[in-house]
KETIZA-777933 format. One record per atom (N, C-alpha, C): x negated, y, z negated. Coordinates in pm, whole numbers, plus 32768, in hexadecimal, padded with zeros to 4 digits. Atoms other than C-alpha are relative to their C-alpha. Example, Ala and Ser with C-alpha at 12.3 -4.5 7.8 and 13.67 -1.06 7.14 Angstrom:
KETIZA-777933
7FA77F898000
7B327E3E7CF4
7FA680788000
80527F898006
7AA97F967D36
804D806D7FB7
END
This chain:
KETIZA-777933
7FAB7F917FD7
7D4D7D9D7B24
803780487F86
7FCA7FB2806E
7DBE7EB57A40
80947FE47FF1
7F738016801D
7F0A7E6C7997
804980858008
7FB87F817FF6
80037F7C79FF
804280297F7C
7FCC7FDD8084
808C7F6A789C
809880017FFA
7F7080038017
81E47F6C7803
804080897FFE
7FC97F798007
820A80E577EC
7FF880438088
7FFE7FB77F81
826A81C1790F
7F8C80628006
806D7FA07FF4
814C82947996
8033808E7FEF
7FD97F738005
81508406794A
7FE9803D808A
80067FC07F7D
814785057A62
7F72801F802E
80897FE07FDB
7FCF852C7A60
7FD17FB4807B
8032803D7F85
7F3C84EB7BB8
80697FE18068
7F96801A7F9F
808E84CA7C63
7FFF806E806B
7FF87F987F98
80B3857D7DB3
8069806B7FE2
7F957FA28022
81E786267D1D
7FEC803D7F76
801C7FD18087
813E86867BD5
801F80947FEF
7FF17F6F800B
815187FA7C20
8092802E8004
7F737FD87FF3
82CC87F67C50
80577FAE7FA2
7FB98057805E
833887347B1C
808F802D7FE6
7F7B7FCE8023
846088177AD3
80677FE0806C
7FA580187F8F
84F687D47C2D
7FFD7F708030
801980857FC9
8485866C7C59
80777FA47FEB
7F8E805C800E
85A285757CA2
7FD77F717FDF
802F80898013
84C884417C6A
7FFF7FD97F6D
800580348089
84E783687B33
7FB07F7D8001
805380798003
83F982507AC5
80547F808001
7FBC80827FF8
845B80E97B11
7F957F93800A
8065806A7FFA
838E7FAE7AC9
80237F98806B
7FE980727FA8
83637E8C7BB9
7FA17F907FD9
805280768017
82D77D2D7BA2
7FC17FD28082
803E803A7F89
81F27C757C90
806A7FB58051
7FA780407F9E
82B17BFB7DC6
80888045800D
7F837FB67FED
83D37CF07D94
800180468088
7FEF7FB67F83
845B7D857ED8
8031808C7FDC
7FDB7F76801F
84647F007EB9
805080408072
7FB87FCF7F8B
84DC7F4E801B
800E7F8D8064
7FE980657F98
85727E71812A
800180428089
80057FCA7F78
85307EA9829B
808D80128036
7F7E7FE57FC3
86587F4A834B
806980327FA0
7FA07FD18063
86FE7FB38208
801E80948017
7FD87F747FF1
87C480F68227
8021803C7F78
7FE97FB7807D
87DC81F98114
7FC57FB97F87
803B803E8075
86EA81428030
7FC4806A7FA4
80487FA68059
862781D87F14
7F798025803D
80887FD57FDE
84E582987F48
7FAC7FEC7F83
8057801E8070
83C282317E6D
7F7D804C800A
808C7FD6800A
827C82C97DFA
7FBA7F957FAB
804580698049
819281B07D96
7FA6803F7F96
80487FC2806F
810182037C40
7F9B7FA27FBE
805D8061803A
805980C27BC5
80187F7A8043
7FF480807FBD
80107F717C60
7FE1800B8094
801A80047F70
7FEE7F0B7DCB
80707FB88047
7F93803B7FB3
80EA7EB47ED9
7FD27FE7808F
8018801F7F73
80F07E278038
806E80428052
7FA17FC57FA1
81977EF88147
7FF57FB08081
8009805C7F90
81F27E158269
807480138061
7F9D7FEE7F96
82AB7E2283B4
80507F82801A
7FB8807D7FED
83237CB883A1
7FBC7F917FB3
8032806E8052
82EC7B668302
7F937FAF8045
806480507FB8
82127ACD8413
7F7480347FE6
808A7FD78015
809A7ACF83E6
7FCB80558073
80297FAA7F91
80847B808536
8038808D7FF4
7FC87F7A8013
814E7CAB84B7
7FA180577FAF
80517FA0804A
80A97DE48431
80197FF67F6A
7FF37FF78092
80677DF082BA
7F8E80567FCC
80667FAA8038
7FA97EEA81E5
800A80067F68
80057FF08091
7F3B7F0F807B
802380907FDD
7FDE7F7A8030
7FD380367FC0
7FDE80077F6B
80307FEE8089
7F4180BE7E7C
803E807F7FC5
7FBD7F8E8041
7FB181C57D7D
7FE880868045
80027F7E7FBE
8002831D7E05
804580008087
7FC4800C7F7C
80A3829A7F44
8097800F7FFB
7F707FF57FEF
820283017FAD
80307F898052
7FCA80777FBD
82CF81D08013
808E801D802E
7F797FEC7FCC
840181E680F5
801B808E802D
7FED7F747FD9
83C7834E815F
804880128084
7FC07FF27F7D
844B830882BD
8098800A7FF5
7F6E7FFC800C
85AE82EB8236
8034808C7FE4
7FD57F798024
85B3845B81D8
804580458076
7FBE7FC47F8C
861484BA833C
806C7FA48039
7F8F80527FD7
872183AD834D
7FDF7F7D8042
8025807F7FC1
865B828F83E3
80037F8E7F9A
800B8072805C
866A8130834F
7F6F7FEA7FD9
8088801D802D
853C80B6828F
7FB37FB4806B
804F803E7F96
842C8060838B
7FA97F8F7FCC
80568064803C
835A7F92829D
80427FC77F83
7FD8803B807E
83B97E9B8191
7F8F80127F9C
80657FEF8069
83067EC58046
801A7F997F93
7FF48062806D
82C77DAA7F50
7F8480087FA9
806A7FED8063
81F57DA97E16
7F9B7F8E8005
806A80638010
80A77CF87E01
7FDC7FED7F6D
801F8002808E
807F7D497C8F
8076803E7FB4
7FA27FAD804C
815A7DCB7B74
7FD88092800B
80217F737FFA
816E7F437B6F
8078805A7FEB
7F987F9A800E
823E807D7B76
800B80528080
7FEA7F947FA0
82D8815C7C7A
8051806C7FB9
7F9B7F9D8022
838E82A17C4B
805F80028078
7F9F801E7F97
84CF827A7D11
807380647FFC
7F8A7FA97FF6
85EF83517D8E
804F7FD9807C
7FB180127F86
8714831B7E7E
7FDD806E8063
802E7F9C7FA1
86C183CB7FC0
805C807A8005
7FA77F8C8005
87F884A87F9D
7FD280627F94
80327FAA806A
876A852C7E55
7F818049802B
807A7FC07FCD
861D856F7EFF
802580708060
7FD17F997FA4
86D4862D8012
802D807D7FB5
7FC97F8E804A
878E87077F1A
7F93804F7FB9
80697FBD804B
865E87517E45
7FA1804B805C
805B7FC07FA3
858187A17F6F
803F807C803F
7FBB7F8D7FC6
8688888C7FFD
7FFE80787FA1
7FF97F958063
868B89537EB8
7F7880297FCA
80857FE48038
8515894F7E6D
7F977FFA806D
80697FFC7F9A
840E89C17F66
7F837FB47FD3
8075804D802A
82EE89357E90
80167F69800B
7FE3808E7FF5
839A87E27E84
80027FD58093
7FFD801F7F70
83DA87EB7FFC
7F727FF48036
808B80047FD2
826988348033
7FBA7F827FCD
803C807A8037
81FE87197F4A
80337F85804B
7FC680707FB7
82EB862F8000
7FC37FF5808C
803D80017F7B
826186968153
7F727FCA7FFB
808880338010
8101865480D7
80017F6A7FE5
7FF5808E801B
817085008054
801C7FAF807E
7FE180437F83
8207849E81A3
7F867FFF805C
80787FF97FAB
80CE8516825A
7F957FA17FCE
8064805B8038
7FEE8454816C
80207F6F801E
7FD880897FE1
80B58314819C
7FEA7FE28094
801680147F70
80A283448316
7F6C7FEE801E
809080107FEA
7F27836D8305
7FD07F767FD6
80288085802F
7F03822E823C
80287F968066
7FD380617F9C
7FD3816E833A
7FAD800C8080
80527FEE7F89
7F0D8207845A
7F767FC37FEF
8082803E801A
7DC8819983B7
80097F68800A
7FEC80917FF6
7E5280398396
800A7FD48093
7FEC80257F74
7EC080318502
7F8180128052
807B7FE87FB3
7D7280BB857A
7F9F7F8B7FF5
805A80718013
7CC87F8384F4
80267F878053
7FCE80767FBA
7D967E9885CD
7FA27FD58071
805880237F91
7C9F7EA886EE
7F787FCD7FD6
8082802E802F
7B787E488611
7FF97F687FFD
80138091800A
7AE67CEB85F2
803F7FCD7F7F
7FC9803D8078
7B767BF884F6
7FA280147F8A
80647FED806B
7A357C16842C
800B808D7FC5
7FF67F778030
7A577D908417
808480187FB7
7F7D7FED803F
7BC87D7F83C2
80067FC07F76
800180438082
7B947C8482AA
7FA7804E7F9F
805A7FB38057
7A6F7D4D8220
804480807FD0
7FB97F858026
7B457E898221
80657FE57F92
7F9C80228065
7C597DDF815C
7FBD7FDC7F7B
80468025807B
7B637D4C8061
7FD3807D7FB4
802A7F848041
7AD77EA7801C
807880497FC2
7F897FBD8034
7C377F357FF0
80357FB97F84
7FD2804D8074
7C9D7E1C7F03
7FA380137F89
80627FEC806B
7B5D7E477E3D
8012808A7FC0
7FEE7F798035
7B977FBE7E1B
807D800A7FAA
7F837FFF804C
7CF97F7B7D9D
80037F997F90
8007806B8066
7C897E5B7CBA
80767FA1800C
7F8E80597FE4
7D8E7D797D5C
7FCD7F7C8038
801B80847FC9
7D777C037D98
80797FD28051
7F9380337FAE
7E447B617EAB
7FDC7F748030
801880837FC5
7E6C7A0B7F47
7FC080108089
80387FFC7F79
7DC079B1808B
806780268068
7F987FDF7F9F
7F0B79CE8140
802280957FFE
7FE77F6F8006
7F477B3080C2
7F89804B803C
80767FC37FC3
7DE27B898121
800C7FFA8099
7FED800D7F70
7E307B05827D
806680648034
7F997F9E7FD8
7F6B7BDC828E
7FC5808C8007
80397F7A8005
7EA97D12822A
7F9A8017806F
80647FF47F96
7D977CCC8326
803C7FF0808B
7FC080157F7E
7E8E7C748439
7FC47F8E804F
803A80757FBE
7DEB7B248482
80407F837FC3
7FC8807D8032
7E4879B9844E
7FB37FD27F84
803C8030807B
7E03790A8306
7F807FB3801D
8077804D7FDD
7D0D782083B0
7F8B805C8022
80687FA07FDC
7C4F794D8436
7FC4803F7F84
80327FC9807D
7C3579E082D8
7FA07F9E7FBE
80568065803E
7BA5789A8253
7F787FFA8045
807D80067FB5
7AA1788E8368
7FAD807F7FEB
80467F818011
7A4A79FF8342
7FC4800C7F75
80357FFB8089
7A2379E381C8
7F847FA97FF2
807880558007
792F78C581F6
7F87804C8035
806E7FB27FC7
785B79A982D1
7FD580717FA5
80227F918059
786C7ACF81E2
7FB87FCE7F82
8045803B8075
780979EE80BF
7F747FD28026
8084802C7FD4
76EC79598185
7FA08075800E
80527F887FF3
766F7ABA81C2
7FEB804A7F7C
80157FC48083
767D7B0A804F
8050807E7FE7
7FB17F86800F
77877C158072
806D7FF27F97
7F9A80198065
78967B777F97
7FE17F7C7FBC
80168079804D
789C7A6B7E8E
80717F9C8011
7F9C80697FF2
7969792D7E68
807E801E7FB0
7F857FF7804E
7ACB79087DE8
806280658034
7F947FA97FD5
7C1579BB7E12
7FE680937FDE
801B7F768028
7B917AF07D5D
7FAE804B8068
80547FC57F98
7AA67B2D7E85
7FA6806F7FC9
80597F998034
799C7BE27DBA
7FA88039806D
80507FBC7F99
78EC7CE37E92
7F7080057FD0
808E80008021
77747CA77E89
7FB780748045
80467F987FB3
77167DAD7F8E
806780598046
7F9A7FA67FC8
780F7EC97FC6
7FCA8049807B
80397FBA7F8C
77227F7F80B1
7FFB7FA38079
800480607F92
76F97E43817F
808B7FEC803C
7F77800D7FCD
78747E1A8198
8028807E804E
7FE17F847FB9
78967F8981FA
7FBD80038089
804580077F7E
77967F4E830E
804A7FA38060
7FB1805B7FAC
78667E29838D
807B80488035
7F8A7FB47FD6
799A7F0A8395
7FD98067806B
802B7F997FA1
78DB801E844A
7FDB7FC58087
802680417F82
785D7F27854E
807A7FDA8052
7F86801B7FB9
79C77ED985A7
800C7F728033
END
């Protein structure tokens, strides 16, 4: 996995790059396992994930929704209209967010139409990511595990079997059984790193549902 580094990321590639002069967000580092947002928290900070990977989750149980979030994603956008945080966010790797109190985001968006537009796009993008995650719930365990493996591989992130189970929305035992099948079919390799041997084959498993 790429080391997020000790220096804060510059604005290149950020969803708010075009509105730097008005941007209320400031860089903030995090370590693996840090909690960035707590479920039900009111008036928390709003984050833009800039480096690293985090888990967005609706609860601690393995039956609760959980999704992988990668750089460029707005975290906690639902609090902008006064709602409590709907998803908890905890770090899977070290990394950086750019963070601002939601009151500061309100003020800046009210005074800057470009920032308001960038914020709206960020909220919409986060909603699309969550909708994609939820759309996979009706798929087979094999398809769900294959989908998560492809996402982790694209983000160069390693996780434990239990986190993989959370992301796939299945039990840990089901992940173990499914991985044995995927390895037997030559789609992934051994070990926690889950090396992808056949990305097209995994994509076909996902498409089959």
